[in-house]
N, CA, C, O and the ligand as a Tripos MOL2 file, in Angstrom:
@<TRIPOS>MOLECULE
protein
  301   299    76     0     0
PROTEIN
NO_CHARGES

@<TRIPOS>ATOM
      1 N         -18.9700  -34.1640  -16.3550 N.3       1 MET1
      2 CA        -18.5680  -33.0250  -17.1620 C.3       1 MET1
      3 C         -17.4790  -32.2110  -16.4740 C.2       1 MET1
      4 O         -16.6910  -31.5340  -17.1350 O.2       1 MET1
      5 N         -17.4400  -32.2760  -15.1860 N.am      2 ALA2
      6 CA        -16.5250  -31.3960  -14.4620 C.3       2 ALA2
      7 C         -15.0620  -31.7270  -14.7390 C.2       2 ALA2
      8 O         -14.1930  -30.8590  -14.6550 O.2       2 ALA2
      9 N         -14.8000  -32.9880  -15.0680 N.am      3 ASN3
     10 CA        -13.4020  -33.3160  -15.2950 C.3       3 ASN3
     11 C         -13.1000  -33.6000  -16.7690 C.2       3 ASN3
     12 O         -12.1900  -34.3670  -17.0830 O.2       3 ASN3
     13 N         -13.8500  -32.9920  -17.6480 N.am      4 SER4
     14 CA        -13.4990  -33.0710  -19.0590 C.3       4 SER4
     15 C         -12.2140  -32.3010  -19.2960 C.2       4 SER4
     16 O         -11.9800  -31.2440  -18.7110 O.2       4 SER4
     17 N         -11.3980  -32.8510  -20.1580 N.am      5 ILE5
     18 CA        -10.1680  -32.1490  -20.5080 C.3       5 ILE5
     19 C         -10.2440  -31.7690  -21.9750 C.2       5 ILE5
     20 O         -10.3020  -32.6320  -22.8510 O.2       5 ILE5
     21 N         -10.2440  -30.4940  -22.2290 N.am      6 TRP6
     22 CA        -10.2910  -30.0050  -23.6030 C.3       6 TRP6
     23 C          -8.9870  -29.3320  -23.9530 C.2       6 TRP6
     24 O          -8.4640  -28.5180  -23.1920 O.2       6 TRP6
     25 N          -8.4790  -29.6730  -25.0900 N.am      7 THR7
     26 CA         -7.3110  -28.9560  -25.5910 C.3       7 THR7
     27 C          -7.5550  -28.5910  -27.0480 C.2       7 THR7
     28 O          -8.2170  -29.3160  -27.7910 O.2       7 THR7
     29 N          -7.0120  -27.4690  -27.4280 N.am      8 ILE8
     30 CA         -7.1290  -27.0290  -28.8200 C.3       8 ILE8
     31 C          -5.9040  -27.5320  -29.5780 C.2       8 ILE8
     32 O          -4.7690  -27.3450  -29.1400 O.2       8 ILE8
     33 N          -6.1460  -28.1650  -30.7060 N.am      9 GLU9
     34 CA         -5.0290  -28.6010  -31.5340 C.3       9 GLU9
     35 C          -5.1760  -28.0170  -32.9240 C.2       9 GLU9
     36 O          -6.2750  -27.7250  -33.3950 O.2       9 GLU9
     37 N          -4.0360  -27.8590  -33.5580 N.am     10 GLU10
     38 CA         -4.0480  -27.2580  -34.8800 C.3      10 GLU10
     39 C          -3.5900  -28.2810  -35.9080 C.2      10 GLU10
     40 O          -2.6650  -29.0550  -35.6630 O.2      10 GLU10
     41 N          -4.2460  -28.2730  -37.0570 N.am     11 PHE11
     42 CA         -3.9300  -29.2130  -38.1320 C.3      11 PHE11
     43 C          -3.8070  -28.4460  -39.4350 C.2      11 PHE11
     44 O          -4.4230  -27.3980  -39.6270 O.2      11 PHE11
     45 N          -3.0090  -28.9870  -40.3090 N.am     12 THR12
     46 CA         -2.8620  -28.3810  -41.6200 C.3      12 THR12
     47 C          -3.3260  -29.3730  -42.6720 C.2      12 THR12
     48 O          -2.9470  -30.5440  -42.6400 O.2      12 THR12
     49 N          -4.1330  -28.9110  -43.5900 N.am     13 CYS13
     50 CA         -4.6240  -29.7760  -44.6550 C.3      13 CYS13
     51 C          -3.4580  -30.2020  -45.5450 C.2      13 CYS13
     52 O          -2.6820  -29.3610  -45.9960 O.2      13 CYS13
     53 N          -3.3350  -31.4980  -45.7970 N.am     14 PRO14
     54 CA         -2.2470  -31.9680  -46.6690 C.3      14 PRO14
     55 C          -2.4830  -31.6030  -48.1260 C.2      14 PRO14
     56 O          -1.5530  -31.6250  -48.9320 O.2      14 PRO14
     57 N          -3.7090  -31.2710  -48.4630 N.am     15 GLY15
     58 CA         -4.0160  -30.9770  -49.8510 C.3      15 GLY15
     59 C          -3.7940  -29.5250  -50.2290 C.2      15 GLY15
     60 O          -3.2140  -29.2320  -51.2740 O.2      15 GLY15
     61 N          -4.2550  -28.6140  -49.3810 N.am     16 CYS16
     62 CA         -4.2110  -27.2020  -49.7570 C.3      16 CYS16
     63 C          -3.5600  -26.3240  -48.7010 C.2      16 CYS16
     64 O          -3.5290  -25.1020  -48.8420 O.2      16 CYS16
     65 N          -3.0330  -26.9470  -47.6270 N.am     17 SER17
     66 CA         -2.3100  -26.2180  -46.5760 C.3      17 SER17
     67 C          -3.1860  -25.2850  -45.7510 C.2      17 SER17
     68 O          -2.6820  -24.4240  -45.0290 O.2      17 SER17
     69 N          -4.4740  -25.4560  -45.8610 N.am     18 MET18
     70 CA         -5.3650  -24.6930  -45.0080 C.3      18 MET18
     71 C          -5.1740  -25.1530  -43.5600 C.2      18 MET18
     72 O          -5.0340  -26.3450  -43.2860 O.2      18 MET18
     73 N          -5.1710  -24.2020  -42.6600 N.am     19 SER19
     74 CA         -5.0160  -24.5520  -41.2530 C.3      19 SER19
     75 C          -6.3740  -24.6170  -40.5650 C.2      19 SER19
     76 O          -7.2630  -23.7990  -40.8050 O.2      19 SER19
     77 N          -6.4960  -25.5990  -39.7210 N.am     20 TYR20
     78 CA         -7.7220  -25.7700  -38.9580 C.3      20 TYR20
     79 C          -7.3660  -25.9470  -37.4880 C.2      20 TYR20
     80 O          -6.2890  -26.4350  -37.1440 O.2      20 TYR20
     81 N          -8.2770  -25.5480  -36.6470 N.am     21 THR21
     82 CA         -8.1520  -25.8850  -35.2420 C.3      21 THR21
     83 C          -9.3480  -26.7420  -34.8450 C.2      21 THR21
     84 O         -10.4440  -26.6020  -35.3870 O.2      21 THR21
     85 N          -9.1120  -27.6190  -33.8980 N.am     22 ALA22
     86 CA        -10.1820  -28.4550  -33.3870 C.3      22 ALA22
     87 C          -9.9880  -28.6130  -31.8920 C.2      22 ALA22
     88 O          -8.8760  -28.5280  -31.3710 O.2      22 ALA22
     89 N         -11.0950  -28.8410  -31.2250 N.am     23 THR23
     90 CA        -11.0340  -29.0700  -29.7920 C.3      23 THR23
     91 C         -11.0060  -30.5650  -29.5350 C.2      23 THR23
     92 O         -11.8850  -31.3060  -29.9760 O.2      23 THR23
     93 N          -9.9870  -30.9920  -28.8190 N.am     24 ARG24
     94 CA         -9.8500  -32.4020  -28.4820 C.3      24 ARG24
     95 C         -10.4130  -32.6340  -27.0960 C.2      24 ARG24
     96 O         -10.0730  -31.9430  -26.1360 O.2      24 ARG24
     97 N         -11.2750  -33.6150  -27.0210 N.am     25 GLU25
     98 CA        -11.8960  -33.9360  -25.7460 C.3      25 GLU25
     99 C         -11.5630  -35.3720  -25.3820 C.2      25 GLU25
    100 O         -11.7460  -36.2850  -26.1870 O.2      25 GLU25
    101 N         -11.0820  -35.5640  -24.1880 N.am     26 GLU26
    102 CA        -10.7630  -36.9160  -23.7180 C.3      26 GLU26
    103 C         -12.0390  -37.6220  -23.2910 C.2      26 GLU26
    104 O         -12.9000  -37.0380  -22.6330 O.2      26 GLU26
    105 N         -12.1440  -38.8710  -23.6690 N.am     27 HIS27
    106 CA        -13.3210  -39.6590  -23.3240 C.3      27 HIS27
    107 C         -12.9100  -40.9410  -22.6190 C.2      27 HIS27
    108 O         -11.7660  -41.3850  -22.7170 O.2      27 HIS27
    109 N         -13.8560  -41.5190  -21.9130 N.am     28 ALA28
    110 CA        -13.5990  -42.8020  -21.2790 C.3      28 ALA28
    111 C         -13.7250  -43.9420  -22.2810 C.2      28 ALA28
    112 O         -13.0860  -44.9840  -22.1290 O.2      28 ALA28
    113 N         -14.5570  -43.7410  -23.3120 N.am     29 GLU29
    114 CA        -14.7330  -44.7780  -24.3250 C.3      29 GLU29
    115 C         -14.0760  -44.3460  -25.6300 C.2      29 GLU29
    116 O         -13.8250  -43.1620  -25.8550 O.2      29 GLU29
    117 N         -13.8060  -45.3160  -26.4720 N.am     30 ALA30
    118 CA        -13.1530  -45.0230  -27.7390 C.3      30 ALA30
    119 C         -14.1270  -44.3790  -28.7250 C.2      30 ALA30
    120 O         -15.3060  -44.7240  -28.7890 O.2      30 ALA30
    121 N         -13.5990  -43.4520  -29.4710 N.am     31 HIS31
    122 CA        -14.3430  -42.8190  -30.5540 C.3      31 HIS31
    123 C         -13.4700  -42.8650  -31.7910 C.2      31 HIS31
    124 O         -12.2500  -42.9980  -31.7050 O.2      31 HIS31
    125 N         -14.1010  -42.7570  -32.9250 N.am     32 SER32
    126 CA        -13.3150  -42.6010  -34.1260 C.3      32 SER32
    127 C         -14.0460  -41.6630  -35.0620 C.2      32 SER32
    128 O         -15.2670  -41.5180  -35.0020 O.2      32 SER32
    129 N         -13.2910  -41.0460  -35.9070 N.am     33 GLY33
    130 CA        -13.8920  -40.1160  -36.8420 C.3      33 GLY33
    131 C         -12.8170  -39.5170  -37.7130 C.2      33 GLY33
    132 O         -11.6340  -39.8340  -37.5870 O.2      33 GLY33
    133 N         -13.2480  -38.6550  -38.5880 N.am     34 SER34
    134 CA        -12.2890  -37.9690  -39.4280 C.3      34 SER34
    135 C         -12.8710  -36.6310  -39.8360 C.2      34 SER34
    136 O         -14.0830  -36.4180  -39.7920 O.2      34 SER34
    137 N         -11.9940  -35.7470  -40.2300 N.am     35 PHE35
    138 CA        -12.4350  -34.4340  -40.6760 C.3      35 PHE35
    139 C         -11.8610  -34.1660  -42.0490 C.2      35 PHE35
    140 O         -10.6620  -34.3270  -42.2770 O.2      35 PHE35
    141 N         -12.7190  -33.7580  -42.9550 N.am     36 LYS36
    142 CA        -12.2730  -33.4510  -44.3120 C.3      36 LYS36
    143 C         -12.2500  -31.9530  -44.5290 C.2      36 LYS36
    144 O         -13.0890  -31.2060  -44.0260 O.2      36 LYS36
    145 N         -11.2640  -31.5510  -45.2890 N.am     37 CYS37
    146 CA        -11.1140  -30.1460  -45.6360 C.3      37 CYS37
    147 C         -12.3420  -29.6660  -46.3950 C.2      37 CYS37
    148 O         -12.8200  -30.3320  -47.3140 O.2      37 CYS37
    149 N         -12.8400  -28.5110  -46.0020 N.am     38 SER38
    150 CA        -14.0260  -27.9860  -46.6840 C.3      38 SER38
    151 C         -13.6720  -27.3720  -48.0290 C.2      38 SER38
    152 O         -14.5630  -27.0780  -48.8260 O.2      38 SER38
    153 N         -12.4080  -27.1790  -48.2880 N.am     39 ILE39
    154 CA        -11.9930  -26.5770  -49.5530 C.3      39 ILE39
    155 C         -11.6570  -27.6460  -50.5860 C.2      39 ILE39
    156 O         -12.1460  -27.5920  -51.7140 O.2      39 ILE39
    157 N         -10.8170  -28.6270  -50.2060 N.am     40 CYS40
    158 CA        -10.3510  -29.5860  -51.2040 C.3      40 CYS40
    159 C         -10.7510  -31.0290  -50.8800 C.2      40 CYS40
    160 O         -10.4090  -31.9480  -51.6250 O.2      40 CYS40
    161 N         -11.4620  -31.2280  -49.7890 N.am     41 SER41
    162 CA        -11.9750  -32.5420  -49.3940 C.3      41 SER41
    163 C         -10.9070  -33.5710  -49.0270 C.2      41 SER41
    164 O         -11.2120  -34.7590  -48.9140 O.2      41 SER41
    165 N          -9.6720  -33.1380  -48.8400 N.am     42 SER42
    166 CA         -8.6650  -34.0480  -48.3030 C.3      42 SER42
    167 C          -8.9720  -34.3340  -46.8360 C.2      42 SER42
    168 O          -9.5670  -33.5100  -46.1400 O.2      42 SER42
    169 N          -8.5620  -35.5000  -46.3840 N.am     43 VAL43
    170 CA         -8.7230  -35.8070  -44.9740 C.3      43 VAL43
    171 C          -7.6390  -35.0700  -44.1970 C.2      43 VAL43
    172 O          -6.4500  -35.3560  -44.3360 O.2      43 VAL43
    173 N          -8.0640  -34.1390  -43.3970 N.am     44 VAL44
    174 CA         -7.1160  -33.3500  -42.6120 C.3      44 VAL44
    175 C          -6.6220  -34.1510  -41.4110 C.2      44 VAL44
    176 O          -5.4390  -34.1270  -41.0730 O.2      44 VAL44
    177 N          -7.5410  -34.8510  -40.7830 N.am     45 HIS45
    178 CA         -7.1600  -35.6530  -39.6220 C.3      45 HIS45
    179 C          -8.2000  -36.7450  -39.4160 C.2      45 HIS45
    180 O          -9.4020  -36.5180  -39.5520 O.2      45 HIS45
    181 N          -7.7080  -37.9400  -39.0840 N.am     46 SER46
    182 CA         -8.6190  -38.9980  -38.6770 C.3      46 SER46
    183 C          -8.0940  -39.5360  -37.3610 C.2      46 SER46
    184 O          -6.8900  -39.5330  -37.1050 O.2      46 SER46
    185 N          -8.9910  -39.9860  -36.5540 N.am     47 TRP47
    186 CA         -8.5920  -40.4040  -35.2230 C.3      47 TRP47
    187 C          -9.4210  -41.5860  -34.7680 C.2      47 TRP47
    188 O         -10.5450  -41.7960  -35.2230 O.2      47 TRP47
    189 N          -8.8480  -42.3440  -33.8710 N.am     48 SER48
    190 CA         -9.6000  -43.3580  -33.1540 C.3      48 SER48
    191 C          -8.8940  -43.5860  -31.8390 C.2      48 SER48
    192 O          -7.6680  -43.6710  -31.7790 O.2      48 SER48
    193 N          -9.6660  -43.6830  -30.8110 N.am     49 GLY49
    194 CA         -9.0780  -43.8250  -29.4910 C.3      49 GLY49
    195 C          -9.9750  -43.1560  -28.4690 C.2      49 GLY49
    196 O         -11.1240  -42.8170  -28.7520 O.2      49 GLY49
    197 N          -9.4440  -42.9770  -27.3050 N.am     50 LYS50
    198 CA        -10.2650  -42.4310  -26.2240 C.3      50 LYS50
    199 C         -10.2610  -40.9100  -26.2340 C.2      50 LYS50
    200 O         -10.0400  -40.2520  -25.2180 O.2      50 LYS50
    201 N         -10.5070  -40.3980  -27.3880 N.am     51 HIS51
    202 CA        -10.6420  -38.9580  -27.5080 C.3      51 HIS51
    203 C         -11.4670  -38.6540  -28.7470 C.2      51 HIS51
    204 O         -11.6680  -39.5110  -29.6080 O.2      51 HIS51
    205 N         -11.9280  -37.4490  -28.8180 N.am     52 HIS52
    206 CA        -12.7660  -37.0480  -29.9280 C.3      52 HIS52
    207 C         -12.4190  -35.6050  -30.2850 C.2      52 HIS52
    208 O         -12.0310  -34.8140  -29.4250 O.2      52 HIS52
    209 N         -12.5640  -35.2830  -31.5440 N.am     53 PHE53
    210 CA        -12.3220  -33.9070  -31.9720 C.3      53 PHE53
    211 C         -13.6270  -33.2870  -32.4350 C.2      53 PHE53
    212 O         -14.4190  -33.9190  -33.1340 O.2      53 PHE53
    213 N         -13.8360  -32.0590  -32.0420 N.am     54 PHE54
    214 CA        -15.0410  -31.3660  -32.4930 C.3      54 PHE54
    215 C         -14.7230  -29.8810  -32.6160 C.2      54 PHE54
    216 O         -13.6360  -29.4290  -32.2580 O.2      54 PHE54
    217 N         -15.6740  -29.1530  -33.1190 N.am     55 GLY55
    218 CA        -15.5070  -27.7150  -33.2370 C.3      55 GLY55
    219 C         -14.4530  -27.3110  -34.2480 C.2      55 GLY55
    220 O         -13.6790  -26.3830  -34.0150 O.2      55 GLY55
    221 N         -14.4240  -28.0110  -35.3740 N.am     56 TRP56
    222 CA        -13.4280  -27.7010  -36.3990 C.3      56 TRP56
    223 C         -13.6760  -26.3070  -36.9740 C.2      56 TRP56
    224 O         -14.7940  -25.9420  -37.3380 O.2      56 TRP56
    225 N         -12.5830  -25.5490  -37.0380 N.am     57 GLU57
    226 CA        -12.6960  -24.2060  -37.5940 C.3      57 GLU57
    227 C         -11.5000  -23.9140  -38.4690 C.2      57 GLU57
    228 O         -10.3690  -24.2670  -38.1340 O.2      57 GLU57
    229 N         -11.7530  -23.2760  -39.5770 N.am     58 ALA58
    230 CA        -10.6530  -22.8500  -40.4300 C.3      58 ALA58
    231 C          -9.9580  -21.6570  -39.7780 C.2      58 ALA58
    232 O         -10.6020  -20.7710  -39.2170 O.2      58 ALA58
    233 N          -8.6560  -21.6580  -39.8650 N.am     59 VAL59
    234 CA         -7.8820  -20.5480  -39.3130 C.3      59 VAL59
    235 C          -7.6870  -19.5200  -40.4160 C.2      59 VAL59
    236 O          -7.0550  -19.7920  -41.4370 O.2      59 VAL59
    237 N          -8.2350  -18.3490  -40.1940 N.am     60 LYS60
    238 CA         -8.1810  -17.3320  -41.2430 C.3      60 LYS60
    239 C          -7.2130  -16.2130  -40.9170 C.2      60 LYS60
    240 O          -7.0580  -15.2690  -41.6920 O.2      60 LYS60
    241 N          -6.5690  -16.3190  -39.7810 N.am     61 THR61
    242 CA         -5.7400  -15.2020  -39.3410 C.3      61 THR61
    243 C          -4.3150  -15.2790  -39.8680 C.2      61 THR61
    244 O          -3.5540  -14.3180  -39.7530 O.2      61 THR61
    245 N          -3.9520  -16.4180  -40.4430 N.am     62 LYS62
    246 CA         -2.5760  -16.5230  -40.9150 C.3      62 LYS62
    247 C          -2.3730  -15.7420  -42.2060 C.2      62 LYS62
    248 O          -3.2610  -15.7000  -43.0570 O.2      62 LYS62
    249 N          -1.2230  -15.1330  -42.3500 N.am     63 PRO63
    250 CA         -0.9390  -14.4720  -43.6150 C.3      63 PRO63
    251 C          -0.8280  -15.5080  -44.7200 C.2      63 PRO63
    252 O          -0.3960  -16.6340  -44.4710 O.2      63 PRO63
    253 N          -1.2080  -15.1470  -45.9220 N.am     64 PRO64
    254 CA         -1.2050  -16.1110  -47.0280 C.3      64 PRO64
    255 C           0.1890  -16.5600  -47.4350 C.2      64 PRO64
    256 O           0.3550  -17.6190  -48.0390 O.2      64 PRO64
    257 N           1.1790  -15.7610  -47.1090 N.am     65 VAL65
    258 CA          2.5410  -16.1080  -47.4880 C.3      65 VAL65
    259 C           3.2190  -16.8030  -46.3150 C.2      65 VAL65
    260 O           3.3900  -16.2180  -45.2440 O.2      65 VAL65
    261 N           3.6000  -18.0480  -46.5300 N.am     66 PHE66
    262 CA          4.2540  -18.7860  -45.4660 C.3      66 PHE66
    263 C           5.7600  -18.5490  -45.5180 C.2      66 PHE66
    264 O           6.3000  -18.1590  -46.5540 O.2      66 PHE66
    265 N           6.4100  -18.7780  -44.4330 N.am     67 GLY67
    266 CA          7.8590  -18.6370  -44.3980 C.3      67 GLY67
    267 C           8.3120  -17.2100  -44.1820 C.2      67 GLY67
    268 O           9.5050  -16.9160  -44.2480 O.2      67 GLY67
    269 N           7.3780  -16.3300  -43.9260 N.am     68 ARG68
    270 CA          7.7440  -14.9470  -43.6890 C.3      68 ARG68
    271 C           7.0250  -14.4920  -42.4220 C.2      68 ARG68
    272 O           5.8290  -14.1980  -42.4400 O.2      68 ARG68
    273 N           7.7610  -14.4410  -41.3460 N.am     69 ARG69
    274 CA          7.1450  -14.1050  -40.0720 C.3      69 ARG69
    275 C           7.3150  -12.6230  -39.7880 C.2      69 ARG69
    276 O           8.4080  -12.0660  -39.8890 O.2      69 ARG69
    277 N           6.2280  -12.0220  -39.4390 N.am     70 TRP70
    278 CA          6.3310  -10.6160  -39.0930 C.3      70 TRP70
    279 C           5.4390  -10.2800  -37.9060 C.2      70 TRP70
    280 O           4.8380   -9.2080  -37.8400 O.2      70 TRP70
    281 N           5.3690  -11.2050  -36.9880 N.am     71 ALA71
    282 CA          4.5290  -10.9940  -35.8230 C.3      71 ALA71
    283 C           5.3690  -10.7490  -34.5750 C.2      71 ALA71
    284 O           5.9640  -11.6760  -34.0230 O.2      71 ALA71
    285 N           5.4100   -9.5420  -34.1540 N.am     72 GLY72
    286 CA          5.9790   -9.2030  -32.8570 C.3      72 GLY72
    287 C           7.4550   -9.5170  -32.6630 C.2      72 GLY72
    288 O           7.8690   -9.8200  -31.5440 O.2      72 GLY72
    289 N           8.2300   -9.4550  -33.6800 N.am     73 VAL73
    290 CA          9.6530   -9.7360  -33.5300 C.3      73 VAL73
    291 C          10.3940   -8.4870  -33.0860 C.2      73 VAL73
    292 O          11.4240   -8.5720  -32.4170 O.2      73 VAL73
    293 N           9.8800   -7.3550  -33.4500 N.am     74 GLY74
    294 CA         10.4740   -6.1140  -32.9760 C.3      74 GLY74
    295 C          11.6060   -5.5870  -33.8340 C.2      74 GLY74
    296 O          12.4820   -4.8720  -33.3490 O.2      74 GLY74
    297 N          11.5880   -5.9310  -35.0740 N.am     75 TRP75
    298 CA         12.5830   -5.3350  -35.9550 C.3      75 TRP75
    299 C          11.8800   -4.3110  -36.8270 C.2      75 TRP75
    300 O          12.5180   -3.6680  -37.6610 O.2      75 TRP75
    301 ZN         -7.6320  -28.7060  -48.1690 Zn       76 ZN76
@<TRIPOS>BOND
     1     1     2 1
     2     2     3 1
     3     3     4 2
     4     3     5 am
     5     5     6 1
     6     6     7 1
     7     7     8 2
     8     7     9 am
     9     9    10 1
    10    10    11 1
    11    11    12 2
    12    11    13 am
    13    13    14 1
    14    14    15 1
    15    15    16 2
    16    15    17 am
    17    17    18 1
    18    18    19 1
    19    19    20 2
    20    19    21 am
    21    21    22 1
    22    22    23 1
    23    23    24 2
    24    23    25 am
    25    25    26 1
    26    26    27 1
    27    27    28 2
    28    27    29 am
    29    29    30 1
    30    30    31 1
    31    31    32 2
    32    31    33 am
    33    33    34 1
    34    34    35 1
    35    35    36 2
    36    35    37 am
    37    37    38 1
    38    38    39 1
    39    39    40 2
    40    39    41 am
    41    41    42 1
    42    42    43 1
    43    43    44 2
    44    43    45 am
    45    45    46 1
    46    46    47 1
    47    47    48 2
    48    47    49 am
    49    49    50 1
    50    50    51 1
    51    51    52 2
    52    51    53 am
    53    53    54 1
    54    54    55 1
    55    55    56 2
    56    55    57 am
    57    57    58 1
    58    58    59 1
    59    59    60 2
    60    59    61 am
    61    61    62 1
    62    62    63 1
    63    63    64 2
    64    63    65 am
    65    65    66 1
    66    66    67 1
    67    67    68 2
    68    67    69 am
    69    69    70 1
    70    70    71 1
    71    71    72 2
    72    71    73 am
    73    73    74 1
    74    74    75 1
    75    75    76 2
    76    75    77 am
    77    77    78 1
    78    78    79 1
    79    79    80 2
    80    79    81 am
    81    81    82 1
    82    82    83 1
    83    83    84 2
    84    83    85 am
    85    85    86 1
    86    86    87 1
    87    87    88 2
    88    87    89 am
    89    89    90 1
    90    90    91 1
    91    91    92 2
    92    91    93 am
    93    93    94 1
    94    94    95 1
    95    95    96 2
    96    95    97 am
    97    97    98 1
    98    98    99 1
    99    99   100 2
   100    99   101 am
   101   101   102 1
   102   102   103 1
   103   103   104 2
   104   103   105 am
   105   105   106 1
   106   106   107 1
   107   107   108 2
   108   107   109 am
   109   109   110 1
   110   110   111 1
   111   111   112 2
   112   111   113 am
   113   113   114 1
   114   114   115 1
   115   115   116 2
   116   115   117 am
   117   117   118 1
   118   118   119 1
   119   119   120 2
   120   119   121 am
   121   121   122 1
   122   122   123 1
   123   123   124 2
   124   123   125 am
   125   125   126 1
   126   126   127 1
   127   127   128 2
   128   127   129 am
   129   129   130 1
   130   130   131 1
   131   131   132 2
   132   131   133 am
   133   133   134 1
   134   134   135 1
   135   135   136 2
   136   135   137 am
   137   137   138 1
   138   138   139 1
   139   139   140 2
   140   139   141 am
   141   141   142 1
   142   142   143 1
   143   143   144 2
   144   143   145 am
   145   145   146 1
   146   146   147 1
   147   147   148 2
   148   147   149 am
   149   149   150 1
   150   150   151 1
   151   151   152 2
   152   151   153 am
   153   153   154 1
   154   154   155 1
   155   155   156 2
   156   155   157 am
   157   157   158 1
   158   158   159 1
   159   159   160 2
   160   159   161 am
   161   161   162 1
   162   162   163 1
   163   163   164 2
   164   163   165 am
   165   165   166 1
   166   166   167 1
   167   167   168 2
   168   167   169 am
   169   169   170 1
   170   170   171 1
   171   171   172 2
   172   171   173 am
   173   173   174 1
   174   174   175 1
   175   175   176 2
   176   175   177 am
   177   177   178 1
   178   178   179 1
   179   179   180 2
   180   179   181 am
   181   181   182 1
   182   182   183 1
   183   183   184 2
   184   183   185 am
   185   185   186 1
   186   186   187 1
   187   187   188 2
   188   187   189 am
   189   189   190 1
   190   190   191 1
   191   191   192 2
   192   191   193 am
   193   193   194 1
   194   194   195 1
   195   195   196 2
   196   195   197 am
   197   197   198 1
   198   198   199 1
   199   199   200 2
   200   199   201 am
   201   201   202 1
   202   202   203 1
   203   203   204 2
   204   203   205 am
   205   205   206 1
   206   206   207 1
   207   207   208 2
   208   207   209 am
   209   209   210 1
   210   210   211 1
   211   211   212 2
   212   211   213 am
   213   213   214 1
   214   214   215 1
   215   215   216 2
   216   215   217 am
   217   217   218 1
   218   218   219 1
   219   219   220 2
   220   219   221 am
   221   221   222 1
   222   222   223 1
   223   223   224 2
   224   223   225 am
   225   225   226 1
   226   226   227 1
   227   227   228 2
   228   227   229 am
   229   229   230 1
   230   230   231 1
   231   231   232 2
   232   231   233 am
   233   233   234 1
   234   234   235 1
   235   235   236 2
   236   235   237 am
   237   237   238 1
   238   238   239 1
   239   239   240 2
   240   239   241 am
   241   241   242 1
   242   242   243 1
   243   243   244 2
   244   243   245 am
   245   245   246 1
   246   246   247 1
   247   247   248 2
   248   247   249 am
   249   249   250 1
   250   250   251 1
   251   251   252 2
   252   251   253 am
   253   253   254 1
   254   254   255 1
   255   255   256 2
   256   255   257 am
   257   257   258 1
   258   258   259 1
   259   259   260 2
   260   259   261 am
   261   261   262 1
   262   262   263 1
   263   263   264 2
   264   263   265 am
   265   265   266 1
   266   266   267 1
   267   267   268 2
   268   267   269 am
   269   269   270 1
   270   270   271 1
   271   271   272 2
   272   271   273 am
   273   273   274 1
   274   274   275 1
   275   275   276 2
   276   275   277 am
   277   277   278 1
   278   278   279 1
   279   279   280 2
   280   279   281 am
   281   281   282 1
   282   282   283 1
   283   283   284 2
   284   283   285 am
   285   285   286 1
   286   286   287 1
   287   287   288 2
   288   287   289 am
   289   289   290 1
   290   290   291 1
   291   291   292 2
   292   291   293 am
   293   293   294 1
   294   294   295 1
   295   295   296 2
   296   295   297 am
   297   297   298 1
   298   298   299 1
   299   299   300 2
@<TRIPOS>SUBSTRUCTURE
     1 MET1         2 RESIDUE 1 A MET
     2 ALA2         6 RESIDUE 1 A ALA
     3 ASN3        10 RESIDUE 1 A ASN
     4 SER4        14 RESIDUE 1 A SER
     5 ILE5        18 RESIDUE 1 A ILE
     6 TRP6        22 RESIDUE 1 A TRP
     7 THR7        26 RESIDUE 1 A THR
     8 ILE8        30 RESIDUE 1 A ILE
     9 GLU9        34 RESIDUE 1 A GLU
    10 GLU10       38 RESIDUE 1 A GLU
    11 PHE11       42 RESIDUE 1 A PHE
    12 THR12       46 RESIDUE 1 A THR
    13 CYS13       50 RESIDUE 1 A CYS
    14 PRO14       54 RESIDUE 1 A PRO
    15 GLY15       58 RESIDUE 1 A GLY
    16 CYS16       62 RESIDUE 1 A CYS
    17 SER17       66 RESIDUE 1 A SER
    18 MET18       70 RESIDUE 1 A MET
    19 SER19       74 RESIDUE 1 A SER
    20 TYR20       78 RESIDUE 1 A TYR
    21 THR21       82 RESIDUE 1 A THR
    22 ALA22       86 RESIDUE 1 A ALA
    23 THR23       90 RESIDUE 1 A THR
    24 ARG24       94 RESIDUE 1 A ARG
    25 GLU25       98 RESIDUE 1 A GLU
    26 GLU26      102 RESIDUE 1 A GLU
    27 HIS27      106 RESIDUE 1 A HIS
    28 ALA28      110 RESIDUE 1 A ALA
    29 GLU29      114 RESIDUE 1 A GLU
    30 ALA30      118 RESIDUE 1 A ALA
    31 HIS31      122 RESIDUE 1 A HIS
    32 SER32      126 RESIDUE 1 A SER
    33 GLY33      130 RESIDUE 1 A GLY
    34 SER34      134 RESIDUE 1 A SER
    35 PHE35      138 RESIDUE 1 A PHE
    36 LYS36      142 RESIDUE 1 A LYS
    37 CYS37      146 RESIDUE 1 A CYS
    38 SER38      150 RESIDUE 1 A SER
    39 ILE39      154 RESIDUE 1 A ILE
    40 CYS40      158 RESIDUE 1 A CYS
    41 SER41      162 RESIDUE 1 A SER
    42 SER42      166 RESIDUE 1 A SER
    43 VAL43      170 RESIDUE 1 A VAL
    44 VAL44      174 RESIDUE 1 A VAL
    45 HIS45      178 RESIDUE 1 A HIS
    46 SER46      182 RESIDUE 1 A SER
    47 TRP47      186 RESIDUE 1 A TRP
    48 SER48      190 RESIDUE 1 A SER
    49 GLY49      194 RESIDUE 1 A GLY
    50 LYS50      198 RESIDUE 1 A LYS
    51 HIS51      202 RESIDUE 1 A HIS
    52 HIS52      206 RESIDUE 1 A HIS
    53 PHE53      210 RESIDUE 1 A PHE
    54 PHE54      214 RESIDUE 1 A PHE
    55 GLY55      218 RESIDUE 1 A GLY
    56 TRP56      222 RESIDUE 1 A TRP
    57 GLU57      226 RESIDUE 1 A GLU
    58 ALA58      230 RESIDUE 1 A ALA
    59 VAL59      234 RESIDUE 1 A VAL
    60 LYS60      238 RESIDUE 1 A LYS
    61 THR61      242 RESIDUE 1 A THR
    62 LYS62      246 RESIDUE 1 A LYS
    63 PRO63      250 RESIDUE 1 A PRO
    64 PRO64      254 RESIDUE 1 A PRO
    65 VAL65      258 RESIDUE 1 A VAL
    66 PHE66      262 RESIDUE 1 A PHE
    67 GLY67      266 RESIDUE 1 A GLY
    68 ARG68      270 RESIDUE 1 A ARG
    69 ARG69      274 RESIDUE 1 A ARG
    70 TRP70      278 RESIDUE 1 A TRP
    71 ALA71      282 RESIDUE 1 A ALA
    72 GLY72      286 RESIDUE 1 A GLY
    73 VAL73      290 RESIDUE 1 A VAL
    74 GLY74      294 RESIDUE 1 A GLY
    75 TRP75      298 RESIDUE 1 A TRP
    76 ZN76       301 GROUP 0 **** ****
């Protein structure tokens, strides 16, 4: 456990553009799986290989309007 490598990755649902984050964990053995959107049931991400994703969470902090950034630009 001491040398587990965890990274947070972000994914966007292809169906409804909902953003999710998941924790990627490196493994010595291959894993496979997929995660479906809880809103529209599209497959947000599927994986197979020596890593696994867990801890899927919807990102609720983004503003609903995309393409308009107003975070800390200072104008
Ligand atoms: Zn969706």
